[in-house]
C-alpha positions in Angstrom: 0.0 0.0 0.0 2.8 2.4 0.9 4.4 1.9 -2.5 1.5 3.6 -4.3 2.4 6.9 -2.8 5.6 9.0 -3.4 7.3 11.0 -0.8 6.3 14.2 -2.6 2.7 13.5 -1.6 3.6 13.9 2.0 5.5 17.1 2.2 5.4 18.5 5.7 4.5 22.2 5.8 5.3 24.8 8.4 1.6 24.7 9.4 1.9 21.0 10.2 4.9 21.5 12.4 3.2 24.5 14.2 0.0 22.5 14.7 2.0 19.6 16.2 3.8 21.8 18.7 0.7 23.8 19.7 -1.5 20.7 20.1 1.2 18.6 21.8 2.0 21.1 24.6 -1.4 21.1 26.3 -1.9 17.4 25.6 1.5 16.6 27.1 0.8 18.7 30.2 -2.7 17.1 30.6 -1.2 13.7 30.2 1.2 14.1 33.1 -1.4 15.7 35.3 -3.8 12.8 34.8 -0.9 10.4 35.3 -0.3 12.0 38.7 -4.0 11.5 39.7 -3.9 7.8 38.6 -0.6 7.1 40.3 -1.8 8.7 43.6 -5.1 6.7 43.6 -3.4 3.5 42.7 -0.8 3.9 45.5 -3.6 4.6 48.0 -5.5 1.5 46.7 -2.4 -0.7 47.3 -2.1 0.6 50.9 -5.7 0.3 52.0 -7.0 -2.3 49.5 -10.2 -0.5 48.8 -11.7 2.2 46.7 -14.6 4.5 47.5 -17.0 5.7 44.8 -15.3 9.1 44.3 -11.9 7.4 43.8 -13.5 4.9 41.3 -14.8 7.8 39.2 -11.6 9.8 39.5 -9.5 6.8 38.5 -11.7 6.0 35.5 -11.5 9.7 34.4 -7.8 9.9 34.9 -7.1 6.7 32.9 -9.4 7.7 30.0 -7.8 11.2 29.8 -4.3 10.0 30.1 -4.6 7.5 27.2 -6.6 9.9 25.1 -4.0 12.6 25.4 -1.2 10.0 24.9 -2.9 9.0 21.7 -3.1 12.6 20.6 0.6 13.1 21.1 1.4 9.9 19.2 -0.9 10.9 16.4 0.8 14.4 16.2 4.3 13.0 16.0 3.4 10.3 13.4 1.6 12.8 11.2 4.9 14.7 10.9 7.5 11.9 11.0 5.7 9.3 8.8 2.4 10.5 7.4 2.3 7.6 5.0 1.5 5.3 7.9 -2.1 6.5 7.9 -2.6 5.0 4.5 -1.8 1.5 5.9 -4.9 -0.5 6.8 -6.2 -0.3 9.5 -4.0 2.2 11.3 -6.2 5.2 10.6 -9.3 3.4 11.5 -7.9 2.2 14.8 -6.6 5.6 15.7 -9.9 7.3 15.0 -12.0 4.6 16.7 -9.9 4.4 19.8 -9.8 8.2 20.1 -13.6 8.3 19.8 -13.9 5.7 22.5 -11.6 7.5 24.9 -13.0 10.9 24.2 -16.6 9.7 24.8 -15.5 7.9 28.0 -13.9 11.1 29.2 -17.1 13.1 28.5 -19.5 10.6 30.2 -17.3 9.9 33.2 -17.0 13.7 33.8 -20.8 13.9 33.7 -21.0 10.9 36.2 -18.6 12.8 38.5 -20.8 15.9 38.5 -23.9 13.8 39.1 -22.1 12.0 42.0 -21.1 15.2 43.7 -24.6 16.6 43.3 -26.2 13.6 45.0 -23.6 13.3 47.7 -23.3 17.0 48.7 -26.7 18.6 47.8 -29.3 18.5 50.5 -32.9 18.0 49.3 -35.8 16.3 51.1 -37.4 14.8 48.0 -37.9 11.0 48.5 -36.3 10.1 45.2 -33.2 12.2 46.0 -32.9 10.6 49.4 -33.2 7.2 47.7 -30.4 8.1 45.3 -28.2 9.4 48.2 -28.5 6.1 50.0 -28.0 4.0 46.8 -25.4 6.1 45.0 -22.4 3.9 46.0 -24.0 0.9 44.4 -25.1 2.9 41.3 -21.6 4.3 40.5 -20.2 1.0 39.1 -23.2 0.7 36.8 -22.8 4.3 35.7 -19.2 3.7 34.8 -20.2 0.4 33.0 -22.9 2.3 31.1 -20.3 4.9 30.1 -18.0 2.3 28.7 -20.7 0.5 26.8 -22.0 3.7 25.2 -18.4 4.7 24.3 -17.9 1.2 22.8 -20.9 1.6 20.6 -19.7 4.9 19.3 -16.2 3.4 18.8 -17.6 0.5 16.6 -19.7 2.9 14.5 -16.8 5.2 14.0 -14.5 2.3 13.0 -17.0 1.0 10.4 -17.7 4.3 8.8 -14.0 5.2 8.7 -13.2 1.9 7.2 -15.9 2.5 4.5 -14.4 5.9 3.8 -10.9 4.3 3.5 -12.2 1.7 1.0 -14.0 4.3 -1.1 -10.9 6.5 -1.3 -8.1 4.1 -2.1 -7.2 6.2 -5.2 -6.7 9.4 -3.2 -3.2 10.7 -3.2 -3.3 13.2 -0.3 -4.6 13.1 3.2 -6.8 16.0 2.4 -8.6 14.1 -0.3 -8.8 11.1 1.9 -10.9 12.9 4.4 -13.3 14.4 1.9 -16.3 12.2 1.9 -18.0 11.3 -1.3 -21.7 12.1 -1.8 -22.5 8.5 -0.9 -20.8 8.8 2.4 -22.5 12.1 3.4 -25.5 10.2 4.9 -23.2 7.9 7.0 -21.2 10.9 8.2 -24.4 12.6 9.2 -25.4 9.6 11.2 -22.2 9.5 13.2 -22.3 13.2 13.7 -25.9 13.0 14.9 -25.0 10.2 17.4 -21.9 12.1 18.6 -23.9 15.3 18.9 -26.7 13.6 20.8 -24.2 12.0 23.2 -22.5 15.4 23.8 -25.9 17.1 24.4 -27.1 14.4 26.8 -23.9 14.5 28.9 -23.9 18.3 28.9 -27.6 18.3 30.0 -26.7 16.0 32.9 -23.9 18.3 33.9 -26.0 21.5 33.7 -28.8 19.9 35.8 -26.5 18.4 38.4 -24.4 21.6 38.7 -27.5 23.8 39.0 -29.0 21.7 41.8 -25.7 21.5 43.7 -25.1 25.3 43.4 -28.7 26.0 44.6 -28.3 23.7 47.5 -25.0 25.2 48.6 -26.2 28.7 48.1 -29.3 28.0 50.2 -27.2 26.5 53.0 -24.8 29.4 52.9 -27.7 31.9 53.2 -29.0 30.0 56.2 -25.6 30.2 58.0 -25.3 33.9 57.2 -28.8 34.6 58.5 -27.8 32.8 61.8 -24.6 34.8 61.9 -22.6 31.6 61.6 -19.0 31.9 60.3 -17.1 28.7 60.5 -15.1 26.2 58.5 -18.2 24.6 57.1 -19.2 27.9 55.5 -15.7 28.4 54.0 -15.9 24.8 52.6 -19.2 25.5 51.0 -17.9 28.7 49.4 -14.8 26.8 48.1 -17.1 24.0 46.7 -19.3 26.6 44.9 -16.2 28.1 43.3 -14.9 24.7 42.2 -18.3 23.8 40.7 -18.6 27.2 38.8 -15.0 26.7 37.5 -15.8 23.2 36.4 -19.1 24.3 34.8 -17.3 27.1 32.8 -14.5 24.8 31.6 -17.0 22.0 30.7 -19.1 24.5 28.7 -16.0 25.6 26.8 -15.1 22.0 26.1 -18.6 21.2 25.0 -18.6 24.1 22.6 -15.2 23.0 21.2 -16.4 19.4 20.7 -19.5 20.7 18.7 -17.2 23.0 16.6 -14.9 20.0 15.8 -17.9 18.3 14.2 -18.4 21.4 12.0 -14.7 22.0 11.1 -13.6 18.3 11.1 -13.1 18.2 7.3 -11.3 21.5 6.9 -7.6 21.2 6.6 -5.1 23.8 7.6 -7.7 26.0 9.2 -6.5 28.2 12.1 -10.0 28.0 13.6 -9.7 24.2 13.8 -6.3 24.4 15.4 -7.6 27.0 18.0 -10.6 24.7 18.8 -8.4 21.6 19.3 -6.0 23.5 21.6 -8.9 24.5 23.9 -10.3 21.0 23.8 -7.0 19.4 24.9 -6.3 22.1 27.5 -9.7 21.3 29.1 -8.4 18.0 30.4 -5.4 19.6 32.1 -7.5 22.5 33.5 -10.3 20.3 34.9 -7.9 17.8 36.3 -6.1 20.6 38.2 -9.5 21.7 39.6 -10.1 18.1 40.7 -6.6 18.0 42.4 -7.1 21.2 44.3 -10.6 20.3 45.4 -9.5 16.9 46.8 -7.4 17.3 50.0 -5.5 14.0 49.5 -4.5 14.9 45.9 -3.7 18.5 46.8 -1.4 17.5 49.7 0.4 14.9 47.6 0.9 17.4 44.8 2.2 20.1 47.1 4.5 17.6 48.8 5.8 16.4 45.5 6.5 19.9 44.2 8.3 20.7 47.5 10.5 17.7 47.2 11.3 18.6 43.6 12.1 22.2 44.6 14.4 20.9 47.4 16.3 18.7 45.0 16.7 21.5 42.5 18.0 23.8 45.2 20.5 21.2 46.4 22.0 21.0 43.0 
């Protein structure tokens, strides 16, 4: 297959190099931040031989983000070093399918985390909410399993459609032409875009609903403490939680917008808008993971202790 294409068809432009650098930097930072979360949780699991529901979700989220960003870095390097590899069956199909699976898992597990925090922290007296609060620890594994299954369905659909595109474009001589679907493929691409968009909208709706309920509950509790002239550590913790939720909601909204825009600009090559969108999308993982670290006492203490040790080692040199 590779012999059909000459090296002239794969000239690397300055835009390609710039895109690789700009995309790899936030992806590489996010990869190490999520690797830190996974390593801390795994060490804690080895010590106490158990996981609570929050740690299960954080571990799943950290793993999916780490491998997703790792795949992004590998893809960026391969597209510069040996772009001809993406014409070898089924490298392109596997890359796109696995990336879709990990991205979808990341999105759904993030939504599960927001729902979990809402049920655990919010204080409502509705009987259904009380039932969820009691059963949430048993529900979490099923939520994670459902996220994996939904992501797997999207992964299989993406692989099949990408494979059909590949088979219908074997005579293409450039990557740009390869990714231009024929009129017969428009309907299939619309199907996968519709499914992806529906999944994004559903997860985003769950985040909006959960975050709104949690913010309302925390705000109501804060007003009660202010009315009673109570100023204690509990009130400070509620204010800190509200700031974390607002930060997460803002970042998640930006990421959701970027994901929708990637569906629109996915076929446009060497477009600065596309590059800008992808940078924001990859930076989301790093930013949200940092919020999770600083909102978790165990992760925050471990990070600060690690940075202090590194600083001491650098000063000793």
